MIDRENLUM-486021 format. One record per residue (C-alpha): x, y, z; residue number from 1. Coordinates in steps of 0.2 Angstrom, whole numbers, plus 5000, padded with zeros to 4 digits. Example, Ala and Ser with C-alpha at 12.3 -4.5 7.8 and 13.67 -1.06 7.14 Angstrom:
! MIDRENLUM-486021
+------+------+------+------+
:    X :    Y :    Z : resi :
+------+------+------+------+
: 5062 : 4978 : 5039 :    1 :
: 5068 : 4995 : 5036 :    2 :
+------+------+------+------+
//
This chain:
! MIDRENLUM-486021
+------+------+------+------+
:    X :    Y :    Z : resi :
+------+------+------+------+
: 5535 : 5306 : 5900 :    1 :
: 5549 : 5311 : 5911 :    2 :
: 5564 : 5303 : 5919 :    3 :
: 5556 : 5301 : 5935 :    4 :
: 5542 : 5290 : 5929 :    5 :
: 5542 : 5272 : 5931 :    6 :
: 5547 : 5261 : 5917 :    7 :
: 5549 : 5243 : 5913 :    8 :
: 5567 : 5243 : 5907 :    9 :
: 5573 : 5245 : 5890 :   10 :
: 5562 : 5242 : 5874 :   11 :
: 5562 : 5225 : 5866 :   12 :
: 5577 : 5222 : 5856 :   13 :
: 5578 : 5216 : 5838 :   14 :
: 5591 : 5202 : 5836 :   15 :
: 5607 : 5206 : 5827 :   16 :
: 5625 : 5201 : 5824 :   17 :
: 5639 : 5202 : 5836 :   18 :
: 5647 : 5219 : 5836 :   19 :
: 5637 : 5225 : 5820 :   20 :
: 5620 : 5223 : 5828 :   21 :
: 5607 : 5227 : 5814 :   22 :
: 5618 : 5236 : 5802 :   23 :
: 5617 : 5223 : 5789 :   24 :
: 5598 : 5222 : 5789 :   25 :
: 5597 : 5241 : 5789 :   26 :
: 5608 : 5243 : 5774 :   27 :
: 5600 : 5229 : 5765 :   28 :
: 5582 : 5237 : 5767 :   29 :
: 5579 : 5248 : 5782 :   30 :
: 5560 : 5249 : 5780 :   31 :
: 5558 : 5230 : 5779 :   32 :
: 5570 : 5228 : 5794 :   33 :
: 5560 : 5240 : 5804 :   34 :
: 5543 : 5233 : 5798 :   35 :
: 5548 : 5215 : 5804 :   36 :
: 5554 : 5223 : 5821 :   37 :
: 5537 : 5231 : 5823 :   38 :
: 5527 : 5215 : 5819 :   39 :
: 5538 : 5205 : 5831 :   40 :
: 5540 : 5217 : 5845 :   41 :
: 5527 : 5231 : 5844 :   42 :
: 5527 : 5250 : 5843 :   43 :
: 5544 : 5253 : 5851 :   44 :
: 5559 : 5242 : 5846 :   45 :
: 5577 : 5244 : 5851 :   46 :
: 5591 : 5241 : 5837 :   47 :
: 5610 : 5242 : 5838 :   48 :
: 5620 : 5250 : 5824 :   49 :
: 5637 : 5245 : 5830 :   50 :
: 5638 : 5255 : 5846 :   51 :
: 5624 : 5267 : 5842 :   52 :
: 5607 : 5263 : 5850 :   53 :
: 5592 : 5266 : 5839 :   54 :
: 5574 : 5266 : 5844 :   55 :
: 5561 : 5263 : 5830 :   56 :
: 5544 : 5271 : 5834 :   57 :
: 5529 : 5264 : 5824 :   58 :
: 5514 : 5271 : 5833 :   59 :
: 5506 : 5288 : 5831 :   60 :
: 5504 : 5291 : 5850 :   61 :
: 5523 : 5288 : 5853 :   62 :
: 5528 : 5298 : 5838 :   63 :
: 5517 : 5312 : 5844 :   64 :
: 5527 : 5312 : 5860 :   65 :
: 5544 : 5312 : 5851 :   66 :
: 5539 : 5326 : 5839 :   67 :
: 5532 : 5338 : 5852 :   68 :
: 5543 : 5336 : 5867 :   69 :
: 5557 : 5347 : 5862 :   70 :
: 5566 : 5347 : 5879 :   71 :
: 5568 : 5328 : 5878 :   72 :
: 5569 : 5325 : 5859 :   73 :
: 5579 : 5336 : 5847 :   74 :
: 5586 : 5335 : 5829 :   75 :
: 5602 : 5326 : 5826 :   76 :
: 5617 : 5337 : 5830 :   77 :
: 5633 : 5341 : 5820 :   78 :
: 5635 : 5323 : 5816 :   79 :
: 5619 : 5323 : 5805 :   80 :
: 5624 : 5317 : 5788 :   81 :
: 5611 : 5327 : 5780 :   82 :
: 5620 : 5343 : 5785 :   83 :
: 5634 : 5338 : 5773 :   84 :
: 5621 : 5342 : 5759 :   85 :
: 5608 : 5354 : 5767 :   86 :
: 5619 : 5363 : 5779 :   87 :
: 5609 : 5371 : 5794 :   88 :
: 5593 : 5375 : 5785 :   89 :
: 5576 : 5373 : 5792 :   90 :
: 5576 : 5355 : 5790 :   91 :
: 5592 : 5351 : 5799 :   92 :
: 5596 : 5365 : 5811 :   93 :
: 5596 : 5360 : 5829 :   94 :
: 5598 : 5377 : 5836 :   95 :
: 5581 : 5382 : 5841 :   96 :
: 5584 : 5401 : 5841 :   97 :
: 5592 : 5402 : 5824 :   98 :
: 5579 : 5390 : 5817 :   99 :
: 5564 : 5401 : 5824 :  100 :
: 5572 : 5416 : 5817 :  101 :
: 5574 : 5410 : 5800 :  102 :
: 5557 : 5401 : 5801 :  103 :
: 5549 : 5418 : 5805 :  104 :
: 5558 : 5427 : 5791 :  105 :
: 5553 : 5414 : 5778 :  106 :
: 5535 : 5411 : 5783 :  107 :
: 5528 : 5425 : 5771 :  108 :
: 5537 : 5417 : 5757 :  109 :
: 5524 : 5403 : 5758 :  110 :
: 5509 : 5413 : 5760 :  111 :
: 5493 : 5411 : 5750 :  112 :
: 5497 : 5426 : 5740 :  113 :
: 5515 : 5421 : 5737 :  114 :
: 5510 : 5404 : 5731 :  115 :
: 5498 : 5411 : 5719 :  116 :
: 5512 : 5421 : 5711 :  117 :
: 5522 : 5405 : 5709 :  118 :
: 5507 : 5396 : 5701 :  119 :
: 5510 : 5403 : 5684 :  120 :
: 5528 : 5396 : 5684 :  121 :
: 5521 : 5379 : 5689 :  122 :
: 5508 : 5380 : 5674 :  123 :
: 5522 : 5385 : 5662 :  124 :
: 5533 : 5370 : 5667 :  125 :
: 5518 : 5358 : 5666 :  126 :
: 5513 : 5365 : 5649 :  127 :
: 5531 : 5362 : 5643 :  128 :
: 5532 : 5345 : 5650 :  129 :
: 5516 : 5340 : 5641 :  130 :
: 5523 : 5347 : 5625 :  131 :
: 5539 : 5337 : 5628 :  132 :
: 5530 : 5321 : 5631 :  133 :
: 5520 : 5323 : 5615 :  134 :
: 5536 : 5325 : 5605 :  135 :
: 5545 : 5311 : 5613 :  136 :
: 5533 : 5297 : 5616 :  137 :
: 5520 : 5291 : 5603 :  138 :
: 5505 : 5283 : 5611 :  139 :
: 5510 : 5266 : 5618 :  140 :
: 5528 : 5270 : 5621 :  141 :
: 5537 : 5265 : 5636 :  142 :
: 5542 : 5279 : 5648 :  143 :
: 5551 : 5280 : 5665 :  144 :
: 5538 : 5290 : 5675 :  145 :
: 5549 : 5293 : 5689 :  146 :
: 5562 : 5301 : 5677 :  147 :
: 5549 : 5312 : 5670 :  148 :
: 5542 : 5317 : 5686 :  149 :
: 5560 : 5322 : 5692 :  150 :
: 5562 : 5332 : 5676 :  151 :
: 5546 : 5342 : 5678 :  152 :
: 5547 : 5345 : 5697 :  153 :
: 5565 : 5351 : 5695 :  154 :
: 5560 : 5363 : 5682 :  155 :
: 5546 : 5370 : 5693 :  156 :
: 5557 : 5373 : 5708 :  157 :
: 5570 : 5381 : 5696 :  158 :
: 5557 : 5393 : 5689 :  159 :
: 5550 : 5397 : 5706 :  160 :
: 5567 : 5399 : 5715 :  161 :
: 5577 : 5408 : 5701 :  162 :
: 5564 : 5413 : 5687 :  163 :
: 5574 : 5402 : 5676 :  164 :
: 5571 : 5385 : 5668 :  165 :
: 5581 : 5369 : 5672 :  166 :
: 5595 : 5372 : 5660 :  167 :
: 5603 : 5384 : 5673 :  168 :
: 5603 : 5370 : 5686 :  169 :
: 5604 : 5354 : 5676 :  170 :
: 5623 : 5350 : 5678 :  171 :
: 5624 : 5353 : 5697 :  172 :
: 5607 : 5345 : 5700 :  173 :
: 5607 : 5331 : 5688 :  174 :
: 5599 : 5314 : 5693 :  175 :
: 5616 : 5307 : 5695 :  176 :
: 5622 : 5321 : 5706 :  177 :
: 5607 : 5320 : 5717 :  178 :
: 5609 : 5301 : 5718 :  179 :
: 5627 : 5303 : 5724 :  180 :
: 5623 : 5315 : 5737 :  181 :
: 5607 : 5307 : 5744 :  182 :
: 5615 : 5289 : 5745 :  183 :
: 5631 : 5296 : 5753 :  184 :
: 5621 : 5305 : 5767 :  185 :
: 5609 : 5290 : 5770 :  186 :
: 5623 : 5277 : 5771 :  187 :
: 5632 : 5288 : 5784 :  188 :
: 5616 : 5289 : 5793 :  189 :
: 5614 : 5271 : 5796 :  190 :
: 5632 : 5265 : 5796 :  191 :
: 5643 : 5272 : 5811 :  192 :
: 5658 : 5263 : 5804 :  193 :
: 5658 : 5275 : 5788 :  194 :
: 5676 : 5282 : 5785 :  195 :
: 5679 : 5300 : 5790 :  196 :
: 5673 : 5312 : 5776 :  197 :
: 5691 : 5319 : 5776 :  198 :
: 5699 : 5302 : 5770 :  199 :
: 5702 : 5303 : 5751 :  200 :
: 5692 : 5287 : 5747 :  201 :
: 5684 : 5287 : 5729 :  202 :
: 5667 : 5289 : 5736 :  203 :
: 5672 : 5304 : 5747 :  204 :
: 5680 : 5312 : 5732 :  205 :
: 5665 : 5310 : 5721 :  206 :
: 5654 : 5317 : 5735 :  207 :
: 5665 : 5332 : 5737 :  208 :
: 5665 : 5335 : 5718 :  209 :
: 5646 : 5335 : 5718 :  210 :
: 5645 : 5347 : 5732 :  211 :
: 5658 : 5359 : 5725 :  212 :
: 5647 : 5360 : 5709 :  213 :
: 5632 : 5363 : 5719 :  214 :
: 5639 : 5376 : 5730 :  215 :
: 5647 : 5385 : 5715 :  216 :
: 5630 : 5386 : 5707 :  217 :
: 5621 : 5392 : 5722 :  218 :
: 5634 : 5405 : 5728 :  219 :
: 5635 : 5411 : 5710 :  220 :
: 5617 : 5414 : 5709 :  221 :
: 5616 : 5423 : 5726 :  222 :
: 5631 : 5434 : 5721 :  223 :
: 5623 : 5439 : 5704 :  224 :
: 5606 : 5443 : 5712 :  225 :
: 5614 : 5453 : 5726 :  226 :
: 5623 : 5463 : 5713 :  227 :
: 5607 : 5466 : 5703 :  228 :
: 5598 : 5473 : 5718 :  229 :
: 5579 : 5472 : 5722 :  230 :
: 5570 : 5470 : 5705 :  231 :
: 5558 : 5484 : 5700 :  232 :
: 5541 : 5481 : 5707 :  233 :
: 5547 : 5470 : 5721 :  234 :
: 5552 : 5452 : 5722 :  235 :
: 5550 : 5441 : 5707 :  236 :
: 5554 : 5424 : 5714 :  237 :
: 5559 : 5414 : 5729 :  238 :
: 5577 : 5420 : 5729 :  239 :
: 5572 : 5438 : 5728 :  240 :
: 5560 : 5435 : 5743 :  241 :
: 5574 : 5426 : 5753 :  242 :
: 5586 : 5441 : 5749 :  243 :
: 5573 : 5453 : 5755 :  244 :
: 5568 : 5444 : 5771 :  245 :
: 5573 : 5453 : 5787 :  246 :
: 5573 : 5448 : 5805 :  247 :
: 5559 : 5458 : 5814 :  248 :
: 5569 : 5461 : 5829 :  249 :
: 5586 : 5466 : 5822 :  250 :
: 5582 : 5471 : 5804 :  251 :
: 5596 : 5459 : 5798 :  252 :
: 5594 : 5448 : 5782 :  253 :
: 5602 : 5431 : 5779 :  254 :
: 5620 : 5428 : 5776 :  255 :
: 5626 : 5420 : 5760 :  256 :
: 5628 : 5404 : 5769 :  257 :
: 5611 : 5404 : 5777 :  258 :
: 5604 : 5408 : 5760 :  259 :
: 5613 : 5394 : 5752 :  260 :
: 5607 : 5382 : 5765 :  261 :
: 5588 : 5387 : 5764 :  262 :
: 5589 : 5387 : 5745 :  263 :
: 5596 : 5369 : 5745 :  264 :
: 5583 : 5364 : 5758 :  265 :
: 5569 : 5371 : 5747 :  266 :
: 5575 : 5362 : 5732 :  267 :
: 5575 : 5346 : 5742 :  268 :
: 5557 : 5349 : 5748 :  269 :
: 5550 : 5355 : 5731 :  270 :
: 5558 : 5343 : 5720 :  271 :
: 5562 : 5325 : 5723 :  272 :
: 5549 : 5322 : 5737 :  273 :
: 5535 : 5328 : 5726 :  274 :
: 5542 : 5318 : 5711 :  275 :
: 5543 : 5301 : 5720 :  276 :
: 5525 : 5303 : 5727 :  277 :
: 5518 : 5307 : 5710 :  278 :
: 5527 : 5292 : 5703 :  279 :
: 5519 : 5281 : 5716 :  280 :
: 5502 : 5289 : 5713 :  281 :
: 5502 : 5285 : 5694 :  282 :
: 5508 : 5267 : 5699 :  283 :
: 5493 : 5265 : 5711 :  284 :
: 5481 : 5272 : 5699 :  285 :
: 5487 : 5260 : 5686 :  286 :
: 5482 : 5246 : 5698 :  287 :
: 5465 : 5253 : 5702 :  288 :
: 5457 : 5258 : 5686 :  289 :
: 5440 : 5262 : 5694 :  290 :
: 5449 : 5276 : 5705 :  291 :
: 5458 : 5282 : 5689 :  292 :
: 5441 : 5283 : 5679 :  293 :
: 5433 : 5293 : 5694 :  294 :
: 5448 : 5305 : 5694 :  295 :
: 5447 : 5307 : 5675 :  296 :
: 5429 : 5311 : 5676 :  297 :
: 5432 : 5325 : 5689 :  298 :
: 5446 : 5332 : 5678 :  299 :
: 5436 : 5332 : 5662 :  300 :
: 5420 : 5340 : 5670 :  301 :
: 5430 : 5354 : 5678 :  302 :
: 5443 : 5358 : 5665 :  303 :
: 5437 : 5353 : 5647 :  304 :
: 5452 : 5359 : 5636 :  305 :
: 5460 : 5371 : 5649 :  306 :
: 5475 : 5370 : 5660 :  307 :
: 5469 : 5372 : 5678 :  308 :
: 5469 : 5388 : 5688 :  309 :
: 5470 : 5388 : 5707 :  310 :
: 5451 : 5389 : 5708 :  311 :
: 5449 : 5374 : 5697 :  312 :
: 5460 : 5364 : 5708 :  313 :
: 5448 : 5368 : 5723 :  314 :
: 5434 : 5360 : 5713 :  315 :
: 5444 : 5344 : 5711 :  316 :
: 5445 : 5337 : 5729 :  317 :
: 5446 : 5319 : 5723 :  318 :
: 5463 : 5322 : 5714 :  319 :
: 5470 : 5329 : 5730 :  320 :
: 5464 : 5314 : 5740 :  321 :
: 5473 : 5303 : 5728 :  322 :
: 5489 : 5312 : 5731 :  323 :
: 5486 : 5311 : 5750 :  324 :
: 5483 : 5293 : 5749 :  325 :
: 5499 : 5290 : 5739 :  326 :
: 5508 : 5300 : 5752 :  327 :
: 5500 : 5289 : 5766 :  328 :
: 5506 : 5272 : 5758 :  329 :
: 5522 : 5279 : 5751 :  330 :
: 5528 : 5293 : 5762 :  331 :
: 5541 : 5303 : 5752 :  332 :
: 5552 : 5305 : 5768 :  333 :
: 5548 : 5289 : 5777 :  334 :
: 5559 : 5290 : 5792 :  335 :
: 5560 : 5306 : 5803 :  336 :
: 5576 : 5305 : 5814 :  337 :
: 5577 : 5313 : 5832 :  338 :
: 5590 : 5312 : 5846 :  339 :
: 5586 : 5309 : 5864 :  340 :
: 5593 : 5324 : 5873 :  341 :
: 5592 : 5316 : 5890 :  342 :
: 5587 : 5300 : 5899 :  343 :
: 5568 : 5298 : 5897 :  344 :
: 5554 : 5286 : 5896 :  345 :
: 5544 : 5282 : 5880 :  346 :
: 5530 : 5269 : 5879 :  347 :
: 5534 : 5263 : 5897 :  348 :
: 5552 : 5259 : 5892 :  349 :
: 5569 : 5268 : 5896 :  350 :
: 5577 : 5278 : 5882 :  351 :
: 5595 : 5283 : 5886 :  352 :
: 5602 : 5300 : 5882 :  353 :
: 5611 : 5300 : 5865 :  354 :
: 5599 : 5286 : 5858 :  355 :
: 5593 : 5290 : 5840 :  356 :
: 5575 : 5289 : 5837 :  357 :
: 5568 : 5284 : 5820 :  358 :
: 5550 : 5289 : 5818 :  359 :
: 5544 : 5277 : 5805 :  360 :
: 5530 : 5285 : 5795 :  361 :
: 5529 : 5270 : 5783 :  362 :
: 5523 : 5259 : 5798 :  363 :
: 5513 : 5273 : 5806 :  364 :
: 5503 : 5277 : 5790 :  365 :
: 5498 : 5258 : 5790 :  366 :
: 5495 : 5256 : 5809 :  367 :
: 5479 : 5245 : 5811 :  368 :
: 5474 : 5255 : 5826 :  369 :
: 5471 : 5270 : 5816 :  370 :
: 5468 : 5264 : 5798 :  371 :
: 5454 : 5253 : 5791 :  372 :
: 5461 : 5242 : 5777 :  373 :
: 5478 : 5250 : 5779 :  374 :
: 5486 : 5240 : 5765 :  375 :
: 5473 : 5245 : 5752 :  376 :
: 5474 : 5261 : 5741 :  377 :
: 5458 : 5270 : 5745 :  378 :
: 5457 : 5289 : 5742 :  379 :
: 5441 : 5288 : 5753 :  380 :
: 5453 : 5288 : 5768 :  381 :
: 5454 : 5307 : 5765 :  382 :
: 5436 : 5312 : 5763 :  383 :
: 5431 : 5326 : 5774 :  384 :
: 5423 : 5316 : 5788 :  385 :
: 5437 : 5304 : 5789 :  386 :
: 5450 : 5317 : 5790 :  387 :
: 5440 : 5326 : 5804 :  388 :
: 5440 : 5311 : 5815 :  389 :
: 5458 : 5305 : 5813 :  390 :
: 5470 : 5306 : 5827 :  391 :
: 5482 : 5320 : 5824 :  392 :
: 5498 : 5310 : 5822 :  393 :
: 5491 : 5295 : 5812 :  394 :
: 5496 : 5305 : 5796 :  395 :
: 5510 : 5316 : 5795 :  396 :
: 5520 : 5316 : 5778 :  397 :
: 5525 : 5334 : 5781 :  398 :
: 5531 : 5331 : 5799 :  399 :
: 5522 : 5337 : 5814 :  400 :
: 5524 : 5348 : 5829 :  401 :
: 5533 : 5365 : 5828 :  402 :
: 5544 : 5358 : 5814 :  403 :
: 5530 : 5355 : 5801 :  404 :
: 5536 : 5357 : 5784 :  405 :
: 5535 : 5376 : 5779 :  406 :
: 5534 : 5370 : 5760 :  407 :
: 5519 : 5359 : 5763 :  408 :
: 5506 : 5370 : 5753 :  409 :
: 5519 : 5373 : 5739 :  410 :
: 5521 : 5354 : 5737 :  411 :
: 5502 : 5350 : 5737 :  412 :
: 5498 : 5364 : 5725 :  413 :
: 5512 : 5358 : 5713 :  414 :
: 5506 : 5340 : 5714 :  415 :
: 5488 : 5344 : 5712 :  416 :
: 5492 : 5353 : 5696 :  417 :
: 5503 : 5340 : 5689 :  418 :
: 5490 : 5326 : 5693 :  419 :
: 5476 : 5336 : 5685 :  420 :
: 5486 : 5340 : 5669 :  421 :
: 5493 : 5323 : 5666 :  422 :
: 5478 : 5313 : 5670 :  423 :
: 5468 : 5324 : 5658 :  424 :
: 5480 : 5320 : 5644 :  425 :
: 5487 : 5303 : 5647 :  426 :
: 5483 : 5286 : 5653 :  427 :
: 5498 : 5278 : 5662 :  428 :
: 5499 : 5258 : 5662 :  429 :
: 5512 : 5249 : 5672 :  430 :
: 5522 : 5236 : 5663 :  431 :
: 5518 : 5220 : 5672 :  432 :
: 5536 : 5213 : 5670 :  433 :
: 5543 : 5228 : 5678 :  434 :
: 5548 : 5225 : 5696 :  435 :
: 5541 : 5238 : 5708 :  436 :
: 5552 : 5238 : 5724 :  437 :
: 5553 : 5251 : 5738 :  438 :
: 5570 : 5259 : 5740 :  439 :
: 5572 : 5269 : 5756 :  440 :
: 5586 : 5282 : 5756 :  441 :
: 5582 : 5299 : 5762 :  442 :
: 5566 : 5298 : 5751 :  443 :
: 5556 : 5282 : 5746 :  444 :
: 5560 : 5279 : 5728 :  445 :
: 5555 : 5265 : 5717 :  446 :
: 5572 : 5255 : 5716 :  447 :
: 5571 : 5252 : 5697 :  448 :
: 5562 : 5267 : 5692 :  449 :
: 5544 : 5266 : 5686 :  450 :
: 5542 : 5258 : 5668 :  451 :
: 5525 : 5262 : 5661 :  452 :
: 5517 : 5264 : 5644 :  453 :
: 5510 : 5280 : 5639 :  454 :
: 5493 : 5281 : 5631 :  455 :
: 5485 : 5297 : 5624 :  456 :
: 5467 : 5298 : 5630 :  457 :
: 5455 : 5298 : 5615 :  458 :
: 5450 : 5316 : 5611 :  459 :
: 5462 : 5322 : 5624 :  460 :
: 5466 : 5341 : 5621 :  461 :
: 5483 : 5346 : 5615 :  462 :
: 5494 : 5356 : 5627 :  463 :
: 5487 : 5373 : 5628 :  464 :
: 5494 : 5390 : 5632 :  465 :
: 5495 : 5396 : 5650 :  466 :
: 5478 : 5403 : 5654 :  467 :
: 5477 : 5422 : 5658 :  468 :
: 5469 : 5417 : 5675 :  469 :
: 5482 : 5404 : 5680 :  470 :
: 5489 : 5415 : 5694 :  471 :
: 5473 : 5420 : 5702 :  472 :
: 5467 : 5413 : 5718 :  473 :
: 5449 : 5407 : 5723 :  474 :
: 5439 : 5418 : 5734 :  475 :
+------+------+------+------+
//
């Protein structure tokens, strides 16, 4: 809708405190605050974070308008706290021309052929993870599944990015360092009263220390690889591909700063987002044993005692449906922020220029107008017929519109492989006394981790060597 269209005044507003507005509720639990606002006021709700006006969007129809109307709604500008971590990579850049340039340069890196080449590294990491779990956890032992998924996905992205295992990146990208960075950025996103980043507060200093370590590692790797030159036989990993990428119009490559930003963004997309969704998937499977049994039957039938190839994964569609359903119920990045670039009308209500828009995927993925039994875990939601008839914006864990996540197929391939390998070998059972609580920051984590017991399946095969055909694609 445009400014000239009629509207019914501002959107319904959630009650809040004087001066602070909804800051306290958002900081306590942003998803719950927005869920309550949705139930009380409908698909478009106005909130106040101090002097900042925020509109929560909870319907696929309104989300589609926001994510496709680029002249009216853009990414957050220089004040986007995520830029403190990611810089101006594909996820955060609000300069359309530079974003389009880098997107075109990077597109071949995520082609089917390129992903096939990365698959062998994924299998190597997965095989080592299975061996590690066998050494570390006797059957029946308690394990933090979230921690283990963070471990293996970090190793996968390290190998695919740098042709090295996680030991090279462990210090700069430790779980503690990631927590400091993510929580810092998210707190600033929802609290306009945060002190300036230049003030020497303990939290600012700790964040700067984390970022200095991260930048030192990244720029060091870039410098080493530039000095080494193009490897014989062509690019070997994602960093080689990024260094070799050239703008079709100018023939220029990326600067060190652009490389740094895209590498960090790739880490974010290929690491924690996949890890948290796998964690939720194993939790959901532990609560729905009949779905787990069906998945195990599919894996046993197709794999036997082998690690999967890409072709094997294509013959295990139910496993992928499980991951997609976990992404529906627990979207790894549950809130997509946008900025109103001009006065506009959304859902029949006036949205002023400068208002922040929070597209709430957690609510959208459970919208009763688009999902049957939305609160029930049912991989059948992603059967072929159901997917074909679904409204375009009812499910969008990887975003939508021109800014659809470029790493979508990397993440799905990685997750499909890990689910197959782990379900083939183990049965994960949630410990009933362990509290499972949503914790939304930039990603949607389980607040207290995910304590489960690990049970080796009877007659489960031992971790095998990487198959010769692991990197092949299906016809």
